[in-house]
Structures are given as C-alpha cells and as structure tokens.
C-alpha positions in Angstrom: -46.7 6.1 31.4 -46.8 7.8 34.8 -49.7 9.7 36.2 -49.2 13.1 37.8 -49.6 11.5 41.3 -47.0 8.9 40.5 -44.6 11.5 39.2 -44.9 13.6 42.4 -44.5 10.5 44.5 -41.4 9.4 42.6 -39.9 12.9 42.7 -40.4 13.0 46.5 -38.7 9.6 46.8 -35.9 10.9 44.7 -35.2 13.8 47.1 -35.3 11.3 50.0 -32.8 9.0 48.4 -30.5 12.0 47.5 -30.5 13.0 51.2 -29.7 9.4 52.2 -26.9 9.2 49.7 -25.4 12.3 51.2 -25.6 10.6 54.6 -24.2 7.4 53.2 -27.2 5.5 54.4 -29.6 3.2 52.5 -31.8 0.3 53.8 -31.9 -3.0 52.1 -35.7 -3.1 52.2 -35.8 0.1 50.1 -33.7 -1.2 47.2 -36.8 -1.9 45.1 -38.0 1.6 45.5 -34.6 2.9 44.5 -34.7 0.8 41.4 -38.1 2.1 40.5 -36.9 5.7 41.0 -34.0 5.1 38.7 -36.1 3.5 36.0 -38.5 6.5 36.2 -35.6 9.0 35.6 -34.2 6.8 32.8 -37.6 7.0 31.1 -37.7 10.8 31.5 -34.2 11.1 30.1 -34.0 8.6 27.3 -37.6 8.3 26.1 -39.2 11.7 26.8 -35.9 13.7 26.7 -37.3 15.7 29.6 -35.3 14.9 32.8 -36.5 16.0 36.2 -33.1 15.8 37.9 -29.6 16.7 36.9 -27.2 14.1 35.4 -25.0 14.3 38.5 -27.9 13.6 40.8 -28.9 10.6 38.8 -25.3 9.3 38.9 -25.3 9.5 42.6 -28.4 7.4 42.9 -27.1 4.9 40.4 -23.9 4.5 42.4 -25.9 4.1 45.6 -27.8 1.2 44.0 -24.6 -0.3 42.7 -23.0 -0.1 46.1 -26.0 -1.7 47.8 -26.1 -4.6 45.2 -22.4 -5.2 45.6 -22.8 -5.4 49.4 -25.9 -7.6 49.0 -25.6 -9.6 45.7 -28.7 -11.6 46.7 -30.8 -8.5 46.0 -29.7 -8.1 42.4 -32.6 -8.6 39.9 -32.3 -9.2 36.2 -34.1 -5.9 35.4 -32.0 -3.8 37.8 -30.6 -0.6 36.1 -27.1 -1.8 37.0 -27.6 -4.9 34.8 -28.2 -2.9 31.6 -25.4 -3.7 29.1 -22.8 -1.0 28.3 -24.8 1.8 30.0 -23.2 5.1 29.0 -24.5 7.2 31.3 5.4 39.7 47.6 5.6 42.4 45.7 4.2 42.8 42.3 5.3 39.7 40.4 7.8 40.4 37.6 6.9 39.4 34.0 8.2 36.1 32.8 8.5 35.5 29.0 7.6 31.9 28.1 10.2 30.1 26.0 7.3 29.0 23.7 3.9 30.8 23.6 1.2 29.1 25.7 -1.6 28.9 23.1 -5.2 28.1 23.8 -6.8 24.9 22.7 -9.5 24.6 20.1 -12.7 23.3 21.7 -15.1 20.5 20.8 -18.4 19.6 22.4 -19.6 16.5 20.6 -18.7 13.4 18.6 -19.0 15.3 15.2 -16.4 17.9 16.3 -13.9 15.2 17.1 -14.5 13.4 13.8 -13.9 16.7 12.0 -10.7 17.3 13.9 -9.5 13.8 12.9 -10.4 14.4 9.3 -8.5 17.7 9.1 -5.4 16.1 10.7 -5.5 13.3 8.2 -5.9 15.7 5.3 -2.9 17.9 6.5 -0.7 14.9 7.2 -1.6 12.7 4.3 -2.0 9.8 6.6 -4.9 7.3 6.7 -4.7 6.7 10.4 -3.4 8.8 13.3 -2.5 7.7 16.9 -3.9 9.9 19.6 -3.1 10.4 23.3 -6.0 11.3 25.5 -5.8 12.8 29.0 -8.0 14.8 31.5 -8.4 18.5 31.0 -7.6 19.8 34.5 -9.5 22.8 35.8 -7.1 25.0 37.8 -4.4 27.6 37.2 -2.1 27.1 34.2 1.6 27.2 34.9 4.9 26.9 33.0 8.1 25.7 34.8 11.7 25.7 33.7 14.4 23.3 34.8 18.1 23.9 34.0 20.8 21.5 34.9 18.2 19.4 36.8 17.1 22.3 39.0 13.8 24.2 39.1 14.8 27.7 38.2 11.5 29.4 37.3 7.8 29.1 37.6 5.3 31.4 35.8 1.5 31.8 35.3 0.1 31.6 31.8 -0.6 35.4 31.6 -1.5 36.4 28.1 0.2 33.3 26.6 3.4 35.2 25.7 4.4 36.2 29.1 3.0 35.7 32.6 3.8 36.5 36.2 7.0 35.0 37.7 5.8 33.1 40.8 8.8 30.8 41.5 8.6 31.1 45.3 4.9 30.1 45.3 5.5 27.3 42.8 8.1 25.8 45.2 5.4 25.4 47.9 3.8 22.7 45.8 5.1 19.4 47.1 4.1 17.4 44.1 6.5 19.5 42.0 10.1 18.4 42.4 12.7 21.1 43.1 15.2 19.0 41.1 14.9 16.1 38.7 17.5 14.0 36.8 16.8 15.4 33.3 20.5 15.1 32.6 20.1 11.3 32.7 18.2 11.7 29.4 20.7 14.2 28.0 18.5 17.2 28.7 20.1 20.5 29.8 17.0 22.8 29.9 13.3 22.0 29.7 10.1 24.0 29.8 7.1 22.1 31.1 3.4 23.1 31.1 1.0 22.1 33.8 -2.0 22.9 36.0 -2.1 23.8 39.7 -5.1 22.3 41.5 -6.6 21.9 45.0 -8.2 18.5 45.3 -11.8 18.4 46.5 -10.9 17.0 49.9 -8.2 19.6 50.7 -10.5 22.3 49.4 -13.3 21.3 51.8 -10.8 21.1 54.7 -9.3 24.5 54.0 -12.8 26.1 53.8 -13.7 24.6 57.1 -10.6 26.2 58.7 -11.5 29.6 57.2 -15.0 29.4 58.6 -13.7 28.4 62.0 -11.6 31.6 61.9 -14.6 33.7 60.8 -13.3 34.1 57.3 -15.6 33.7 54.3 -15.0 30.4 52.5 -13.5 30.3 49.0 -15.9 29.9 46.1 -14.5 26.9 44.2 -11.3 24.8 43.8 -10.5 26.3 40.4 -10.4 30.0 41.5 -8.8 29.0 44.8 -5.9 27.3 43.0 -5.4 30.0 40.3 -5.6 32.8 42.9 -3.1 31.0 45.2 -0.3 31.5 42.6 -0.4 35.3 43.1 -0.6 35.4 46.9 2.3 37.5 48.2 2.8 35.4 51.4 4.3 32.1 50.3 3.5 30.6 53.8 -0.2 31.1 53.0 0.3 29.4 49.7 1.8 26.4 51.5 -1.4 26.1 53.7 -3.6 25.4 50.7 -2.0 22.1 49.9 -1.8 22.7 46.2 -1.0 20.0 43.7 0.5 20.3 40.2 -0.2 18.0 37.2 2.3 18.5 34.4 1.1 17.4 31.0 3.3 18.9 28.2 6.9 19.4 27.3 6.9 22.6 25.3 10.7 23.1 24.8 14.0 21.3 25.6 17.7 21.7 24.8 20.2 18.9 25.0 23.6 18.6 26.6 26.5 18.7 24.1 26.7 15.5 22.1 23.4 14.1 23.3 20.6 12.8 21.0 16.8 13.4 21.5 15.7 10.7 24.0 13.2 8.2 22.5 10.7 9.2 25.2 10.4 12.7 23.8 9.4 11.4 20.3 5.8 10.9 21.5 3.5 12.8 23.8 2.7 9.6 25.8 6.4 8.9 26.1 7.0 12.4 27.5 4.3 11.9 30.2 6.0 8.6 31.1 9.4 10.3 31.4 7.9 13.0 33.6 6.2 10.4 35.8 9.5 8.4 36.2 11.3 11.6 37.2 8.9 12.1 40.1 6.3 14.5 38.5 2.5 14.1 38.8 1.8 13.7 35.1 -1.4 12.1 33.9 0.5 8.9 33.2 -2.1 6.8 35.0 -5.1 8.6 33.4 -3.8 8.9 29.9 -4.7 6.4 27.1 -3.3 5.9 23.6 -5.7 5.0 20.8 -5.2 4.1 17.2 -8.4 5.8 15.9 -10.8 8.6 16.7 -13.7 6.2 17.5 -11.8 4.8 20.4 -11.1 8.3 21.6 -14.8 9.2 21.5 -15.7 6.2 23.6 -13.1 6.9 26.2 -14.1 10.6 26.5 -17.8 9.6 27.0 -16.8 7.0 29.7 -14.6 9.5 31.5 -17.3 12.1 31.5 -19.7 9.7 33.3 -17.2 9.2 36.1 -15.9 12.8 36.5 -17.6 13.3 39.8 -15.7 10.4 41.3 -12.3 12.0 40.6 -10.6 13.7 43.6 -10.0 16.9 41.5 -12.0 19.0 39.1 -11.8 18.5 35.4 -13.9 20.2 32.7 -13.1 17.9 29.7 -10.5 15.8 28.0 -7.6 16.8 25.8 -6.8 14.8 22.6 -3.3 15.2 21.2 -1.6 13.7 18.1 0.8 11.3 19.8 3.8 11.6 17.4 5.8 14.7 18.1 7.3 14.9 14.6 3.7 14.8 13.2 2.8 17.5 15.6 5.5 19.7 14.2 4.3 18.9 10.7 0.7 19.9 11.5 1.8 23.1 13.1 -0.5 25.7 14.6 -2.7 28.7 13.9 -2.2 32.0 15.7 -4.6 30.8 18.3 -4.2 27.0 18.8 -2.2 24.0 17.7 -3.7 21.9 14.9 -2.5 18.7 16.6 -4.6 19.1 19.8 -8.2 19.7 20.7 -10.2 20.0 24.0 -13.3 17.9 24.4 -15.5 19.9 26.8 -18.0 18.1 29.0 -21.6 19.0 29.2 -22.5 21.9 31.4 -23.0 21.0 35.1 -26.6 20.8 36.2 -28.6 20.6 39.4 -32.2 20.9 40.6 -33.3 23.5 43.2 -36.2 25.7 44.1 -37.0 29.2 42.9 -37.9 31.0 46.1 -38.3 34.7 45.1 -37.5 37.2 42.4 -35.8 40.5 43.0 -35.4 43.4 40.5 -32.3 45.4 39.8 -32.1 48.8 38.0 -29.1 49.6 35.7 -27.7 52.9 34.6 -29.9 53.1 31.5 -33.0 52.3 33.6 -33.3 48.7 32.5 -35.1 46.6 35.1 -33.6 43.1 35.3 -35.3 40.3 37.3 -33.0 38.1 39.4 -34.1 34.7 40.5 -33.3 33.9 44.2 -32.8 30.2 44.6 -32.3 27.7 47.4 -28.4 27.5 47.3 -27.2 24.5 45.4 -23.7 23.5 44.3 -23.2 23.3 40.6 -19.8 22.5 39.0 -17.9 23.5 42.2 -19.8 26.8 42.8 -22.7 27.4 45.1 -25.5 29.1 43.1 -28.1 31.2 44.8 -29.0 33.9 42.3 -29.5 33.8 38.5 -30.4 36.6 36.1 -33.7 35.8 34.3 -33.2 38.7 31.9 -36.7 40.1 31.2 -40.5 39.6 31.4 -40.6 37.7 28.1 -37.9 35.3 29.3 -40.0 34.5 32.4 -43.1 33.9 30.2 -41.2 31.7 27.8 -39.7 29.6 30.6 -43.1 29.6 32.4 -41.3 30.3 35.7 -43.2 30.6 39.0 -42.1 31.3 42.5 -42.0 27.9 44.3 -41.1 26.0 41.2 -38.5 23.2 41.2 -36.1 24.3 38.4 -33.2 22.6 36.6 -30.2 24.9 36.4 -26.8 24.6 34.8 -23.6 26.6 34.5 -23.2 27.1 30.7 -19.7 26.5 29.7 -19.1 25.7 33.4 -19.2 29.4 34.1 -22.5 31.4 33.7 -25.4 29.9 35.6 -28.8 29.8 33.9 -32.2 28.2 34.4 -32.8 25.5 31.9 -36.5 25.0 32.7 -39.1 24.7 35.4 -40.2 21.2 36.3 -43.9 21.8 35.6 -44.9 18.1 36.0 -44.2 18.2 39.8 -46.1 21.4 40.6 -48.3 21.2 43.6 -50.6 24.1 42.8 -49.0 26.3 45.5 -46.6 27.9 43.0 -47.2 31.6 42.3 -47.0 33.4 39.0 -44.3 36.0 38.7 -45.9 39.4 38.2 -43.4 41.9 36.6 -43.7 45.3 38.4 -45.4 48.2 36.8 -43.4 50.7 38.7 -39.6 51.1 39.4 -38.6 49.0 42.4 -36.3 51.8 43.6 -38.1 55.2 42.8 -41.6 53.9 42.1 -41.8 55.7 38.7 -44.0 54.1 36.1 -42.0 51.7 33.9 -41.9 52.1 30.1 -41.2 49.6 27.3 -40.5 50.4 23.7 -42.4 48.2 21.2 -39.3 46.6 19.6 -37.7 45.9 23.0 -38.2 43.2 25.6 -36.8 45.3 28.4 -38.9 47.5 30.8 -37.2 50.7 31.8 -37.4 53.4 34.5 -37.2 56.7 32.6 -36.7 58.8 35.7 -33.1 59.9 35.3 -33.1 61.0 38.9 -33.8 57.4 40.0 -31.2 56.7 42.8 -30.3 53.3 41.3 -29.5 54.9 37.9 -27.7 57.8 39.5 -25.3 55.3 41.3 -24.8 53.1 38.3 -24.0 56.1 36.1 -21.4 57.3 38.5 -19.9 53.8 38.7 -19.7 53.7 34.9 -18.2 57.3 34.8 -15.3 56.4 37.1 -14.6 53.0 35.5 -11.3 52.0 33.9 -12.5 52.3 30.3 -14.2 55.6 31.0 -12.6 58.3 33.1 -10.3 55.7 34.8 -10.4 57.1 38.3 -8.2 54.6 40.1 -9.3 53.7 43.7 -12.9 54.9 43.0 -14.6 51.6 42.4 -18.1 50.3 42.7 -18.0 49.9 46.5 -16.7 53.4 47.2 -19.3 55.0 44.9 -22.1 53.2 46.7 -20.6 54.0 50.2 -20.2 57.8 49.4 -23.7 57.9 48.0 -25.2 56.3 51.0 -23.3 58.7 53.3 -24.7 61.6 51.3 -21.3 62.8 50.1 -22.0 62.1 46.5 -25.2 62.8 44.6 -24.3 63.2 41.0 -21.4 63.1 38.5 -20.1 66.7 39.1 -20.1 65.8 42.8 -17.2 63.4 42.2 -15.0 66.5 41.7 -16.3 68.3 44.8 -15.7 65.6 47.4 -14.7 66.7 50.8 -11.6 64.5 51.4 -11.3 65.6 55.0 -14.4 63.5 55.9 -12.6 60.3 54.8 -9.9 60.6 57.5 -10.2 57.8 60.0 -12.7 55.8 57.8 -12.0 52.1 57.6 -10.0 51.3 54.5 -9.0 55.0 54.0 -5.5 55.7 55.1 -3.9 59.0 54.2 -2.1 57.5 51.3 -5.4 56.0 49.9 -7.1 59.4 50.3 -4.2 61.2 48.5 -4.1 58.7 45.7 -7.9 59.0 45.1 -7.6 62.8 45.1 -4.8 62.7 42.6 -6.7 60.2 40.4 -9.8 62.5 40.4 -7.7 65.5 39.4 -5.9 63.6 36.7 -9.1 62.5 35.1 -9.9 66.1 34.2 -7.3 65.8 31.4 -8.9 62.7 29.8 -9.5 63.1 26.1 -12.9 64.0 24.8 -13.8 60.5 23.6 -13.4 59.1 27.1 -15.7 61.7 28.6 -18.2 60.9 25.9 -18.1 57.2 26.7 -18.2 58.0 30.5 -21.5 59.8 30.1 -23.2 56.5 29.6 -25.3 57.6 26.6 -27.3 54.5 25.5 -25.8 52.7 22.5 -22.6 54.9 22.6 -19.7 52.5 23.2 -16.0 53.3 23.1 -15.7 53.1 19.3 -18.8 55.4 18.7 -17.5 57.8 21.3 -14.2 58.2 19.3 -16.1 58.8 16.1 -18.3 61.5 17.7 -15.2 63.1 19.3 -13.6 63.4 15.8 -16.8 65.1 14.5 -17.0 68.1 16.9 -14.8 71.0 18.2 -16.7 71.2 21.5 -18.8 68.5 23.1 -21.9 70.8 23.3 -21.8 71.1 19.5 -23.7 67.8 19.6 -26.6 69.7 20.9 -26.8 71.7 17.7 -26.6 68.7 15.3 -29.9 67.6 13.9 -31.1 64.0 14.1 -30.6 63.7 10.3 -27.0 65.1 10.4 -26.1 62.8 13.3 -27.0 59.8 11.0 -24.5 61.1 8.4 -21.7 60.7 10.9 -19.6 57.6 10.1 -20.9 54.5 11.9 -23.9 56.2 13.5 -27.2 54.6 12.6 -30.8 55.7 13.4 -31.0 54.1 16.8 -27.6 55.5 18.0 -28.5 58.9 16.5 -31.8 59.0 18.4 -30.1 58.2 21.7 -27.5 60.9 21.2 -30.1 63.5 20.2 -32.3 62.6 23.2 -29.4 63.0 25.6 -28.3 66.4 24.3 -31.9 67.6 24.2 -32.2 67.2 27.9 -31.6 70.4 29.8 -30.4 68.6 32.9 -27.7 66.8 30.9 -26.6 70.1 29.4 -26.4 71.7 32.8 -24.3 68.8 34.1 -21.8 69.2 31.2 -21.6 72.9 31.8 -20.8 72.2 35.5 -18.1 69.7 34.5 -16.5 72.3 32.2 -16.4 74.9 35.0 -14.8 72.3 37.2 -12.0 71.9 34.7 -12.9 68.9 32.4 -11.9 69.2 28.8 -15.1 69.6 26.7 -13.2 71.8 24.2 -11.6 70.0 21.3 -10.1 72.7 19.1 -7.6 70.3 17.5 -10.2 67.5 17.3 -9.3 63.9 17.8 -8.1 63.0 14.3 -6.8 59.6 13.3 -3.0 59.3 13.4 -1.2 59.3 10.1 0.3 56.0 9.1 0.3 53.1 6.6 -3.4 52.3 7.5 -4.7 55.8 6.9 -8.3 55.6 5.7 -8.6 51.9 6.5 -11.4 50.7 8.9 -11.1 47.9 11.4 -13.2 45.8 13.7 -11.9 43.3 16.3 -14.0 40.4 17.5 -13.5 37.3 19.7 -10.7 36.7 22.1 -7.3 37.4 20.5 -4.5 34.9 21.4 -2.0 37.5 22.8 -3.5 41.0 22.6 -6.2 42.7 24.5 -8.8 44.0 22.2 -8.4 47.6 23.4 -4.6 47.3 22.8 -5.1 46.0 19.3 -7.6 48.8 18.5 -5.0 51.4 19.8 -2.3 49.8 17.6 -4.6 50.1 14.5 -5.4 53.8 15.4 -1.8 54.6 16.0 -1.1 53.5 12.4 -3.9 55.6 10.9 -6.7 53.1 11.1 -10.2 53.8 12.2 -12.3 51.5 14.4 -15.9 50.7 13.5 -18.5 49.2 15.9 -20.2 46.8 13.5 -19.8 44.9 10.3 -20.9 46.8 7.2 -19.8 47.6 3.6 -17.7 50.4 5.2 -15.5 47.8 7.0 -12.1 47.0 5.4 -10.7 44.5 7.9 -12.2 42.2 10.5 -9.6 40.8 12.9 -10.9 37.6 14.5 -10.0 35.7 17.7 -11.6 32.8 19.5 -15.5 32.7 19.6 -15.8 35.3 16.8 -19.5 34.6 16.5 -22.0 36.4 14.3 -19.7 39.3 13.2 -17.5 36.7 11.4 -20.5 35.1 9.7 -21.8 38.5 8.6 -18.4 39.6 7.3 -18.0 36.4 5.2 -21.1 37.5 3.2 -19.4 40.9 2.3 -16.8 40.3 -0.4 -15.0 43.6 0.3 -14.2 42.7 4.0 -10.9 41.1 4.5 -10.7 38.7 7.5 -7.4 38.6 9.4 -5.9 36.6 12.2 -4.0 38.4 15.0 -0.7 37.4 13.4 -1.8 38.7 10.0 -2.9 42.0 11.6 0.5 42.4 13.3 2.2 41.7 10.0 0.0 44.4 8.3 1.1 47.0 10.8 4.7 45.9 10.5 5.1 44.3 13.9 6.4 40.8 14.7 
C-alpha cells in the first residue's frame, strides 16, 4: 500500500509530530498530514501487524489530533481516525508481623485468562453469575496500616508477606493517610488496611528537578522512588517527596463490644466507599462494579488505553469478587487468593536508535554484546543500554548500528529489543560484526559447537579475573561483607588485588584516609575476610566459579570428598557417577581440576588458612526426610528459596539441581516454569506447595 519512499516520509513526519506534541504545538494547516500519519500507523498495526512506533507514541498523536479537532470542529472530516466507532486502542526498622498474610495476586495477561478465572470461581462457588469489583493496580510500594480506637498505630512494608518493616514514622509523613479516622462510628475497634504508596508523575518530576539543581543524580522512576522512601531513616526527607497513599483492601477488623458487622464491609466496593467517606484516598472514583466478566474485560481494555493520562503509574487492573462472604468461601492457595486476580497491561514500548554495541566479558569468559541506545523513557524508566545476548540473537533480529528499533520492558521490568524497523532504513546503517578477539585481553575467542556464546578462554584475562573475585566474595559464596563489586574493581585498578588469594593478603594500612573507608569500615572488612576462612567446603567450591557448578552441585561434591583436591584424582567417568552430576558438569569439573594454575591457587588458599580439608565430610543431617530428594522452583510465597533448601537439609533431605527420576519432591512457587511441566510427566515426583512442604517437615 505504501512505497518505501512514502514510508520514510511518513516516519519522518511522525517524529516531527511527536516533537510538536511534546511542545504542545500543532498548526491547523497540518491537521490533514497528522490524519494521514495516524492512518498509516493504523494500517501497520491492524492490517500488517507490524507497527513502526510504540502504542504510547501513537496514543499521543491521536490525542493531539483529537485536541485539535475539539478546538477547531470545522476541521473534522468523516474519515478522521477520531470518528471511528468504538476505537479500542532511623535505625534498622523493627519487624512487624501482619495480622493477615499479604499474599501475592495471580496474574492474567489476556481475555482468556480472565474468562478462565471467572469459570473457576463459578465452579467453586456453584453460582451461575458473580459480581466483580475492578480497580487500578497501583505501581508503588505496598503497605499495611493498623488503626486502633480510631488512631493510626502502625505502618509496615509488605516484606515477605508474613512480616515487613515497621515504618510508622515515615507512613505518618503521607498527608493523604489520616492519622485518625472515625472507625468507631461503624462499630470498628481495630482494622488492618492494605494500600500502595505512590509519587504522582508531576511531583516526581519536580523532585528530580530539585535533585539535579543540587547536583544530586535524579531518581530512576516513581515506583522505586516511592518504595525506597518508606525505608529512609530521615523522616524529614520522606516528607519532601510528597508521597501519596491509595488504600484498597480491608484485610482484618474487630468490632466494639455488642456491635454488628457494618453493611459496608459485606462487599469490597462497600469497603472502598467506607474508606473514602472516612477521608482515605481509596480507588472509590476509579472502581467499577460489574455483573459479568465480559463487562470486566471491556473496562480493563478501555482503562489500559488511557493509562498514560493518569497522574500516577499503574501496571494493570485488579479484579475481585465483590461479595466478602463469597470471598471467604472461595478461600486461597498458599500463594494467592482464589477470589482476586491481576490483569497485567502490555509491556511498555518505545522507539529509539541503536547507536553502538559494546562487549562485556563475564567470569566464565562469555562475551555479551550490549546495545547502546539513544536514551528513551519506557514505562517510567530511561533506557540507554540493553543486552542483546549473543551473535545469533543479533543475526535473528537483523540488528544494525544506526537502526531505528522498537524496545519494550518485558513485564514492565527487563528492557529488550522487539525488532529493528527495517522498512525505514536509509542505507547508512552498519552491520554489527562480532569481534574475533577478546575486547579486553585481545585473545582469540572460542565457541563450542552446541553453544551460541563466544568465550575468551584466557583465564588471566583481566575482565574474568575481576568477575571471578566479585563472585568469590559474594553473599552466596564466601560472604565477605563490605567487599562488594565496587571495592573489588577499585582495589584491582589500584594494583592492590590481582587474584583470589590476594583477597587474604590485602594491605589494610593503604586504605586509611581513602574516601568511604573509615577505620570502622576497614576493621569490619578485615574481620569479614578472616571469618570467611571458616566457611564450609561447599561454599568454597561454589565460590571458585566452576562453570555449571551451582550451590546445589557444590554441596553434592563436598559430600563426596575428604579433601577438595581429591577432585583432581577423580576420573571423568567417576565424576559422572556422583549424584546429580551429568556429562557437561563432570567435564567442567574435570577441566578445572586438570589446570595447574587452579591447583596452585587452591594450595595457596589452604596455606592462607581456608578449609580445604573435609575429614568429617558434609553429610546430610539425620531427620524425617532422610534419603528424600528435593528441588525448589519459582517464587515461594513466604520463604526464600535458600531458606527452604536449608530447612529440607536440616531434616535430612538432599537438594537436587534438576528434575529427573531421582527427584522425590518438587516444591513450587509462582512462575514455576519448565521444571514443573517436566515434573508432571514423571509419576514418581510429588509436587508440593510451600504450605504442604512445611507440613511435611512438621512446621506451621
């Protein structure tokens, strides 16, 4: 329909109109060109399914046309895009135990997910129709507040869902949250309310301007700024941020003696109205109540189109069964209530230009290309760099330096390039040529046949040396507190640190007077380094950064030897006979312990005082799970995965790294993924929720 010349002209016009929209300027004489531009992008989106601009950019141009036609109705034409019918485009904060756990919400991403949610609710309730209340899903920091005898007595962050940080003083800086409310007028003595702390877009922009005037780097986005504000120790600083709080759920209440449950608290919509009337900023004005799921779906779609016009960030809608008694009947899983679901909006998109590609080298030598982009705001965050993974990814996406690219934040978090806009290339774009040598040490790169990744195999490569040391001192490895990424890099650049043994031979006297290094910090770092010498063998094994050897495999290896250097004597075939060690892992272990430099490093560490000897071995604890194997996957509702694994091991269980016929129990959380699907195909594997796992080990 459009020639290449027309496409390039219309895309150029698009960028000009976007600039004018930002300036708030459009000339009446250009309205026909604006209409033509919008029709072009509608064709690309609806007919070809191949858009050249992000949805948000289209919406801005559409609004610009709409505004112009409203101001000059004589310019409206019958074929204008606006005339299309039904167009759907302190000190450490003490812990605070929640009165009722703050569970996550199950997520949905399309119409079918919502229809399935409705079907399940009907099946569980036995009803033919269910009334729903729909409200925005605010994107900020979750809070829980408690009022007793009409007074705000406690505010807390969500934390792990069972307990969070007590931040009452900071909560009181939020002017939209009353310090007292007449709950007693409704017969309520104590009430726990859930909500979200936000910074509206306008206040966020003003605050960032103030920071920049003071020479302070601006905050990244409203969501992180709001959530981070809750844990600022200076409450005066919190007050400066002009936080707002939306409250959207009554999780618990108790009544004054002799009082009955107020009628407002028999429905979710009624509770929002009650909170509004008591002076809270509830989504009373944004909420809608619908008699069926089809009406819910329509409302969610309409709200998504207008999300950019809201004064605050939202990332979806929340659909709740309106009747509280029915909510109780439907109940909840260990992870989420069965009576509510979140409808997540499409990932935020934008168009920008790929201006260069840089290459990073990791601790295993993997060379990762990083696309450098003209900075562009996407979903509240300015994106200027995106990993483009490997050479094959570049080839599949047909990326070139100088390309216009469509990017998005997948799940509103991780930025990625969706595609290059090849139709508007000018011929000046340059192919990306993956380097043949390491960008750091210039050694020849190597790629195994079955892999997509090019690697630098020079173990003395400075980039790998630094990354290996960063991994060695990390929390899950040797856990040397105060020795983070920045300090490793700084000491390496200063020449104080050249290899892993050098960590234990640092000259602490050189640090005196350095910025950020007071005497207490130096003493703490020295203590942490000394303490790390007593770490168990499996932590040292993991800290070495042997390819494919994660925490679980490191524990398995530690149980199989009396001394770490015994692994040098074990043949490749015998390594594969160790529980949970396959050919690929065995090959990596064998390669590491066949390297003389690695053996020399381990001998140095032993002389320094690290524990390579394991005379007692690291055996599994005795308990009611003795001989049983476990694997944890997904995000558990209340436990960290490392804590859950430790609990299983403390009761005699053994942790595996993958799903196989050797696995007895797979404990699943949110986003369990492929491991869950694989386990379902093996009849001998029992699939447990977190609650079932806790019951198995005898804990509530």
